[in-house]
C-alpha positions in Angstrom: 79.1 45.6 24.6 79.4 48.2 21.8 78.4 47.1 18.4 81.2 46.5 15.9 81.3 49.0 12.9 80.7 46.0 10.7 77.1 45.9 11.9 74.6 47.9 9.9 70.8 48.1 9.5 68.6 47.8 6.5 65.7 50.1 5.8 63.4 48.0 8.0 65.7 48.4 11.0 66.9 44.8 11.0 70.4 44.2 12.3 72.8 43.1 9.5 75.6 41.1 11.0 78.8 40.4 9.3 82.2 40.1 10.9 80.8 40.9 14.3 78.7 37.8 14.4 81.6 35.7 13.3 83.8 37.1 16.0 81.1 36.6 18.7 80.6 33.0 17.5 84.3 32.4 17.7 84.5 33.8 21.2 81.4 31.9 22.3 82.7 28.7 20.8 86.1 29.2 22.6 84.3 29.7 25.9 81.9 26.8 25.4 84.8 24.5 24.5 86.0 25.0 28.1 82.7 23.5 29.2 83.6 20.0 27.9 86.3 18.7 30.2 87.5 15.2 30.0 84.5 13.1 31.2 86.2 11.5 34.1 84.1 9.3 36.5 84.4 12.0 39.2 83.1 14.7 36.8 80.2 12.5 35.7 79.2 11.7 39.2 79.5 15.3 40.4 77.3 16.4 37.4 74.6 13.9 38.5 74.9 15.1 42.1 74.5 18.7 41.0 71.0 18.0 39.7 70.2 16.3 43.0 71.3 19.3 45.0 70.2 22.1 42.7 66.8 21.3 41.1 64.7 21.0 44.3 65.2 24.8 44.9 65.4 26.3 41.4 65.9 25.8 37.7 69.1 23.9 37.0 72.0 26.3 36.7 74.3 25.4 33.8 78.0 26.0 34.5 78.2 28.7 31.8 76.0 31.0 33.7 79.1 32.4 35.4 82.9 32.4 34.8 84.9 30.1 37.1 86.1 33.0 39.2 82.6 34.0 40.0 81.6 30.5 40.9 84.6 30.1 43.2 84.6 33.5 44.8 81.0 34.2 45.3 78.4 31.7 44.3 79.7 28.7 46.2 79.7 30.7 49.5 76.1 31.9 48.9 75.0 28.3 48.2 76.8 26.9 51.2 74.8 29.4 53.4 71.5 28.7 51.7 71.9 25.0 51.7 73.1 24.9 55.3 76.6 23.5 54.5 79.6 24.9 56.4 82.3 26.1 54.0 84.5 23.8 56.0 83.3 20.1 55.9 81.5 18.9 59.0 83.3 15.8 60.4 79.9 14.5 61.7 78.5 14.3 58.2 81.5 13.4 56.0 79.6 11.7 53.2 77.2 14.5 52.6 79.9 17.1 52.8 82.1 15.2 50.4 79.3 15.0 47.9 78.5 18.7 48.3 82.1 19.7 47.7 82.4 17.3 44.8 79.6 19.2 43.0 81.8 22.3 43.1 85.3 21.0 42.8 84.7 18.2 40.3 82.0 19.8 38.2 81.2 23.5 38.4 84.8 24.7 38.8 85.9 22.3 36.0 83.1 23.0 33.6 82.7 26.8 34.0 84.3 29.0 31.3 87.5 30.8 32.4 85.9 34.1 31.1 82.3 35.1 31.0 80.6 34.2 27.7 80.2 37.6 25.8 76.9 39.1 25.0 75.5 38.5 21.5 76.0 41.3 19.0 73.3 44.0 19.1 72.8 47.2 17.2 74.6 50.2 18.5 72.7 52.5 20.8 72.6 55.8 19.0 73.3 58.9 21.2 70.5 60.9 19.5 67.0 61.3 21.0 65.1 63.7 18.9 61.7 62.8 20.3 62.5 64.0 23.8 64.1 67.1 25.4 66.1 66.6 28.6 65.2 68.8 31.5 67.1 69.0 34.8 64.8 70.5 37.5 67.7 70.5 40.0 65.5 68.7 42.5 67.6 67.8 45.7 70.8 67.7 43.7 73.2 65.3 45.4 70.6 64.4 48.1 68.4 61.7 46.6 68.0 58.0 46.6 64.9 57.7 44.5 63.2 54.4 45.5 59.8 55.7 44.3 59.1 57.8 41.2 55.6 58.2 40.0 53.9 60.5 37.5 50.3 61.3 38.5 48.3 61.8 35.2 45.4 63.4 37.2 47.3 66.2 39.0 50.2 66.4 36.4 52.6 66.0 39.4 55.6 63.8 40.2 55.8 61.9 43.5 59.3 60.9 44.8 60.1 58.6 47.6 63.5 59.7 48.8 65.4 57.2 50.8 68.1 59.6 52.0 65.6 62.2 53.4 62.9 59.6 54.2 60.3 61.7 52.6 57.5 61.7 50.1 58.0 64.7 47.9 55.5 66.3 45.6 56.9 68.1 42.5 55.1 70.0 39.8 55.2 69.2 36.1 58.5 71.1 35.8 60.0 69.1 38.7 59.9 72.0 41.2 59.2 71.0 44.8 55.7 71.7 46.1 55.4 69.8 49.4 57.2 67.1 51.4 56.1 64.6 54.1 58.4 62.7 56.4 57.7 59.0 56.3 58.7 56.1 58.7 61.2 54.4 56.5 61.8 54.1 52.7 58.8 54.5 50.4 58.9 52.2 47.3 55.3 52.3 46.0 52.3 54.6 46.1 48.9 53.0 45.2 45.9 55.2 44.5 42.7 53.8 46.2 39.2 55.1 46.7 39.4 57.8 49.4 43.2 57.8 49.7 46.5 56.3 48.9 48.4 53.2 50.1 52.1 53.5 50.5 54.6 50.6 50.7 57.5 51.2 53.0 60.3 48.7 52.7 62.0 49.3 56.0 65.7 49.0 55.3 67.0 49.5 51.7 69.9 47.2 52.3 69.0 43.5 52.7 67.6 42.8 56.1 65.2 40.2 57.5 63.9 42.3 60.4 60.1 42.9 60.0 60.4 46.6 59.6 58.2 47.0 56.5 54.6 48.3 56.5 51.7 49.4 54.4 50.5 52.9 55.3 47.4 54.8 54.3 47.9 58.4 53.3 45.3 61.1 52.6 45.6 64.2 50.5 43.4 67.3 50.6 46.0 69.9 49.5 49.5 69.7 48.1 51.1 67.6 50.8 50.3 64.0 51.7 49.2 63.3 55.3 49.8 60.0 57.1 46.6 58.4 58.4 47.4 55.0 59.8 49.2 51.7 59.2 47.3 49.0 57.4 49.8 46.2 57.7 52.9 46.0 59.8 55.8 43.6 60.6 56.4 42.9 56.9 59.9 41.8 55.7 61.1 44.1 53.0 57.8 44.6 51.1 58.4 46.2 47.7 55.1 45.9 45.8 51.4 45.7 46.4 48.2 45.2 44.4 44.6 45.7 45.6 41.4 44.2 44.4 38.4 42.0 45.4 39.9 38.5 45.4 37.1 36.7 47.2 34.0 38.4 45.7 32.7 39.9 49.0 32.8 43.5 47.7 35.8 44.5 49.8 39.3 45.3 48.4 41.9 42.7 49.5 45.6 43.2 49.3 48.5 41.2 47.7 52.0 42.0 49.0 55.4 41.1 47.7 57.7 40.7 50.7 61.0 40.2 49.0 62.9 39.2 52.2 66.7 38.8 52.2 68.7 36.7 49.9 69.1 34.0 52.6 65.4 33.4 52.4 64.5 33.6 56.0 61.2 35.4 55.7 60.4 36.4 52.2 57.0 35.5 50.8 54.1 36.4 48.5 50.8 36.7 50.4 47.3 38.0 50.1 45.4 39.7 52.9 41.7 39.1 53.1 39.8 42.2 54.0 37.6 41.5 57.0 36.3 45.0 57.2 37.8 48.1 58.8 41.4 47.6 59.7 41.1 43.8 60.0 43.1 41.7 57.5 43.8 38.0 57.5 47.1 36.8 55.9 47.1 33.9 53.4 50.6 32.9 52.2 50.7 32.1 48.5 54.5 31.5 48.2 56.7 30.8 51.2 60.0 31.7 49.7 62.0 34.9 49.0 62.1 37.0 45.9 58.6 38.3 45.3 59.2 41.4 43.3 56.1 42.6 41.4 52.5 41.6 41.4 49.3 42.5 39.5 45.7 41.3 39.4 43.8 40.1 36.3 41.2 37.5 35.3 43.4 35.2 33.2 40.8 32.6 32.3 37.7 34.9 32.2 35.9 33.1 35.0 35.0 36.2 36.8 37.6 35.8 39.5 40.8 37.9 39.9 44.0 36.0 39.6 47.4 37.1 40.7 50.5 37.3 38.5 53.8 37.7 40.2 57.5 38.2 39.2 59.9 36.2 41.4 63.6 37.1 41.5 65.1 34.6 43.9 65.7 30.8 43.6 62.8 29.8 41.2 63.0 33.0 39.2 60.4 33.9 36.6 56.7 34.9 36.2 54.1 32.9 38.0 50.3 32.8 37.9 48.3 32.2 41.0 44.9 31.1 39.6 42.0 31.9 41.8 40.0 28.7 42.3 37.4 30.4 44.6 36.9 29.7 48.3 40.2 31.5 49.2 42.2 28.9 47.2 44.9 29.6 44.6 46.9 27.3 42.3 50.5 28.2 41.5 51.2 27.9 37.7 54.7 28.8 36.3 54.5 30.9 33.2 58.2 31.7 32.7 61.0 30.0 34.7 64.7 30.8 34.5 67.9 30.0 36.4 68.5 31.8 39.7 71.2 34.2 38.3 68.9 36.1 36.0 68.0 38.9 38.4 64.4 39.7 37.3 63.5 43.3 38.3 60.6 44.6 36.2 57.3 43.3 34.8 54.7 45.1 32.8 51.5 43.4 31.5 50.5 44.9 28.2 48.9 43.9 24.9 52.1 44.4 22.9 50.9 43.2 19.5 47.3 44.5 19.8 45.7 41.0 19.3 43.5 41.3 22.4 45.7 39.1 24.6 47.9 40.4 27.4 51.6 39.9 26.9 54.6 40.3 29.2 57.4 42.8 29.1 60.3 42.0 31.5 63.7 43.4 32.4 66.3 41.3 34.2 69.6 42.8 35.3 70.0 42.8 39.0 73.7 42.6 40.0 73.3 43.6 43.7 74.5 40.3 45.3 78.2 40.5 44.4 80.6 42.0 41.9 81.0 40.0 38.7 81.4 40.4 34.9 78.4 41.5 32.8 75.9 38.7 32.1 75.0 37.9 28.5 71.4 37.0 29.5 70.6 40.4 31.0 68.2 42.5 29.0 64.7 43.4 28.0 62.3 40.7 26.7 58.8 40.5 25.2 56.8 37.3 25.8 53.7 37.0 23.6 50.5 35.4 24.8 49.1 32.6 22.5 45.5 33.3 23.7 45.6 30.5 26.2 47.9 32.3 28.7 50.9 30.5 27.4 53.9 32.7 26.7 56.9 32.5 24.3 59.8 34.9 24.1 59.7 36.8 20.8 62.1 39.7 21.4 65.3 40.1 23.4 67.4 43.3 23.6 70.7 42.6 25.4 71.1 45.2 28.1 73.6 44.9 30.9 72.0 45.6 34.3 68.5 46.2 32.9 66.4 47.5 35.8 63.0 48.6 34.3 61.2 48.6 31.0 58.0 50.4 30.1 55.9 50.1 27.0 53.9 53.0 25.5 53.3 54.6 22.1 55.8 57.4 22.7 56.1 58.4 19.1 52.3 58.0 18.5 52.6 55.9 15.4 50.2 53.3 16.5 52.5 50.7 18.0 54.3 50.3 21.4 57.8 51.5 22.0 59.9 50.6 25.0 61.8 52.9 27.4 64.3 51.1 29.6 66.9 52.0 32.3 69.9 50.1 33.6 71.2 50.4 37.2 74.2 48.2 36.4 75.3 49.1 32.8 78.7 48.2 31.5 80.1 51.6 32.2 83.5 50.8 30.7 82.4 49.6 27.3 78.8 50.7 26.9 77.7 53.5 29.2 74.9 54.4 26.8 73.0 51.5 28.3 72.0 53.7 31.2 68.8 54.7 29.4 67.6 53.2 26.1 64.6 54.2 24.1 63.6 51.3 21.7 61.6 52.8 18.9 59.3 50.2 17.3 59.8 50.1 13.6 57.3 47.2 13.1 57.5 43.4 13.1 59.4 43.5 16.5 62.2 45.5 15.0 63.5 48.3 17.1 65.9 51.3 16.8 67.9 51.8 20.0 68.5 55.4 21.0 69.5 57.4 24.1 70.3 61.0 24.9 73.9 62.2 24.6 74.7 62.5 28.3 72.6 59.5 29.6 75.2 58.4 32.1 75.1 61.7 34.0 72.9 59.9 36.5 72.6 56.3 37.8 69.0 55.6 37.2 67.2 53.4 39.7 63.6 54.4 39.0 61.5 55.5 36.0 57.9 56.3 35.2 55.9 57.4 32.1 52.9 59.7 31.8 51.5 62.8 30.2 53.0 65.5 32.5 51.9 68.6 30.6 48.5 67.5 29.2 49.6 67.9 25.6 48.6 64.3 24.6 52.0 62.6 24.5 53.8 60.5 27.0 56.7 62.0 28.9 59.3 60.2 31.1 60.9 60.9 34.4 64.2 59.2 35.6 65.2 59.0 39.3 68.8 58.6 40.4 70.5 56.8 43.2 74.3 57.1 43.2 75.1 57.1 46.9 75.2 53.3 46.9 77.8 50.6 47.6 77.7 49.5 44.0 80.9 50.4 42.2 81.2 52.6 39.1 84.2 54.2 37.4 85.9 56.7 39.6 85.4 59.5 37.1 81.7 58.9 37.0 81.4 58.6 40.8 83.2 61.9 41.3 81.0 63.6 38.7 77.8 62.3 40.3 79.0 63.5 43.7 79.6 66.9 42.3 76.8 67.5 39.9 74.7 64.4 39.5 71.0 65.1 39.1 68.5 63.4 41.3 65.8 63.6 38.7 65.6 64.2 35.0 62.5 64.8 32.9 62.4 63.6 29.3 59.8 65.9 27.8 58.1 64.4 24.7 58.1 66.8 21.9 55.3 65.1 19.9 52.1 67.2 19.4 49.4 64.6 18.4 46.6 63.8 20.9 46.5 60.1 20.2 46.8 58.0 23.4 48.2 54.5 23.7 46.0 51.7 25.1 48.4 50.3 27.7 47.4 48.3 30.7 49.7 49.5 33.5 50.2 47.6 36.7 
């Protein structure tokens, strides 16, 4: 939502809230008052049943996560399918069906607010971005679904995985095309390895449980990439991969996030033990859908690489898989949230420079069904207490937040945040499409964007020094030929002139570099 003119900032960048906070509290109180219906026996019993049915699969979803229309129109049908209940009661199991439907009719449909609880007030996003100049290289204008966007700091080039052309494109630092390679399906990640590259191909972009995904090795001796061979095949919607020696045998193993489909048929998180050559043995770490991002690190300094993963279905949150040795891992939840949060992005970075790795997340996926904006969508920082326990210390409300990257963009010694939204509130706050959060110290941030930020629908983003001048540039990749709705005027504009790629060129001139641990 746009900030009320009554909001202002003091000289430290702290939000000063007057009438806006009062209005929001009044609206929230009005919504919350709807969550306390008459405590009838049926309501109490259905509330107890809801915990019986819901908590085995995920964090308990409070009724105020959605408005009543969303619960009735969408959520109940998804849950019926996932729980194996027919939307029409089964006569052969009348008692279970009656209990199941009581959870919805007597509790959730009664306790949910009639309208979605509004987002908390936030500072306005200023449409002024002096630090960056915006460049449109006119790359494949109108013909891009950018599922991969990567800045290579060694070659000063941009790599684009284009879902519409099924290609891996190489662009120079100005965004001009240099080479292109046809790939088998949709490329979503490119991982540099000794002697080559590992590409993650999702298979179908749309949710699909067929095992069409694969990991493919690519080589590169000139400008274009060349396909060598498949490393892993028959994967179900793999979207992220990490490589490292997990078992201490000197060979690089693989960790793969196979997201699966939302019905949870085949999604998993697994590591693949390198047996030498092209031989890998699968070890399933998590036999459920939603694995979205993964990284390797030694969390307890025992000399073994652990796995940290972002999960975006059912039990949403960040999980540590601690390496116990002997090919055994222990799952430890670090952050857990309800299943509606829609986690998308994770970066591991020492945000406060205390020597301990912190977490930067973005949650804003709205791909399941059309619904009002969610007040809990946004960008968050979780600080590490030194014992690998995390607490949330910063939240910037951002509808549809899809990625967040931390770097010292303005070179003042602290980390700023660049973020994009694929599902912004176009009607009330289109400037959410891209937000640059300038760190003013003490976890206070100024929110800025460039004047025409909604000229593209940004799905991907990367940061890196494109022009070797010592500061960090940004690249934004668009995907607007999608089934997800947007205002008709914007859709028409995207179809006519929407850029597939924008470069945000950093205009700083110092040669200080940030110390950022990137995934």
